[in-house]
C-alpha positions in Angstrom: -15.0 -7.7 -4.8 -13.1 -8.8 -1.6 -13.0 -6.2 1.5 -11.3 -6.0 4.5 -11.3 -3.6 7.0 -9.0 -4.0 10.3 -7.9 -1.3 12.6 -4.9 0.8 12.1 -2.2 -1.1 14.4 0.9 -2.7 13.3 -0.9 -5.8 14.4 -3.5 -6.2 11.5 -0.3 -6.1 9.1 -0.4 -10.1 9.0 -4.2 -10.2 8.9 -3.6 -7.7 5.7 -1.1 -9.7 3.8 -2.9 -13.2 4.1 -6.1 -11.0 2.9 -4.0 -10.6 -0.2 -2.3 -13.6 -0.5 -6.1 -15.3 -0.4 -7.2 -13.0 -3.1 -4.2 -13.1 -5.2 -4.1 -16.8 -5.0 -3.4 -17.9 -8.5 -1.5 -15.0 -9.8 1.7 -15.9 -9.2 4.5 -15.5 -6.3 6.6 -12.6 -7.7 2.9 -10.4 -8.2 1.5 -11.3 -5.0 4.9 -10.9 -3.2 5.1 -7.1 -4.8 1.1 -6.1 -4.1 1.9 -7.5 -0.4 5.1 -5.2 -0.5 3.3 -2.0 -1.4 0.3 -2.3 0.5 2.4 -3.1 3.5 4.6 0.1 3.2 1.2 2.1 2.6 -0.5 0.4 5.5 2.3 1.0 7.9 2.9 4.9 6.6 -1.0 4.9 7.6 -0.6 3.7 11.1 2.7 4.6 11.9 1.7 8.3 11.0 -1.5 9.2 10.0 -3.1 9.2 13.2 -2.2 11.8 16.4 -0.8 9.5 19.4 -3.4 7.6 20.8 -6.3 8.1 17.9 -7.7 5.1 16.7 -8.7 4.6 13.0 -9.2 2.2 10.8 -7.9 0.9 7.3 -10.2 -0.4 4.6 -8.4 -2.9 1.4 -10.3 -3.7 -1.4 -8.6 -6.1 -3.8 -9.8 -7.3 -7.3 -8.2 -9.3 -10.1 -9.0 -9.6 -13.6 -7.3 -10.8 -16.6 -4.7 -7.7 -17.0 -4.2 -6.6 -13.7 -4.5 -6.6 -10.1 -6.3 -3.2 -8.5 -5.8 -2.7 -4.6 -7.4 0.3 -2.9 -6.5 1.1 0.6 -9.2 3.7 2.3 -8.5 5.5 5.6 -9.5 8.1 7.9 -6.3 9.4 8.8 -4.8 12.9 8.6 -4.5 14.0 4.8 -1.3 12.7 3.2 -1.0 12.3 -0.8 2.4 10.1 -0.9 2.9 11.2 -4.7 4.4 14.5 -3.0 6.9 12.8 -1.2 10.4 13.4 -2.9 12.3 10.2 -4.0 15.3 9.4 -2.0 18.6 10.3 -2.4 19.9 6.9 -3.5 23.3 8.4 -4.8 23.9 8.9 -0.9 25.5 6.5 0.9 23.0 4.5 3.0 24.6 5.4 6.1 24.2 9.0 5.3 20.8 8.7 4.2 17.9 9.9 6.8 16.0 6.9 8.2 12.6 6.2 6.1 11.4 7.6 2.8 12.2 4.5 1.1 8.5 2.9 1.5 6.9 5.4 -0.9 9.8 4.5 -3.0 9.1 0.9 -3.3 5.3 1.5 -3.9 6.1 3.4 -7.0 9.1 0.9 -7.7 7.2 -2.3 -8.0 3.3 -1.2 -8.7 2.6 -0.1 -12.1 0.6 2.8 -11.1 -0.4 4.4 -7.7 -3.2 7.1 -7.6 -4.3 9.5 -4.5 -7.5 11.2 -3.9 -9.0 12.5 -0.5 -12.9 12.4 -0.4 -14.9 12.4 2.1 -12.5 13.0 4.9 -10.6 10.0 3.3 -7.3 9.1 2.1 -7.9 6.7 -0.8 -4.7 5.5 -2.6 -5.1 3.1 -5.6 -2.5 0.8 -7.0 -2.5 -1.3 -9.6 -0.2 -4.3 -10.7 -0.5 -5.4 -14.6 -0.5 -9.4 -14.8 2.0 -11.0 -17.3 0.1 -12.5 -20.6 0.3 -16.1 -20.1 2.2 -18.0 -22.8 
């Protein structure tokens, strides 16, 4: 199963996107875009909020593809955070009246078919699956 480990730094986001594009080659542009969006949002949150200021950390991604689905697991050693406990954003309120942020987790929930979280061995483990469309 392809795996990538990067420093928890915003400069790693293009490396992560390239890893996913390479791993998911042949899966279709829409699926690749959805997975890249979800992973980018999850990794950005980890980078920006998962480590106390100045503390270094790593993010490890695994990605598997089979005939039915793509599964991506993101593991980090940052502070415990279950994104599934975040309240949904208030989309019924005009954008200018909403607090900044909070849409990333909404995007993850929207574009992926399943998302699970676990905390094991002092690590956050976020697993996301996206079904592949059946071939005609």
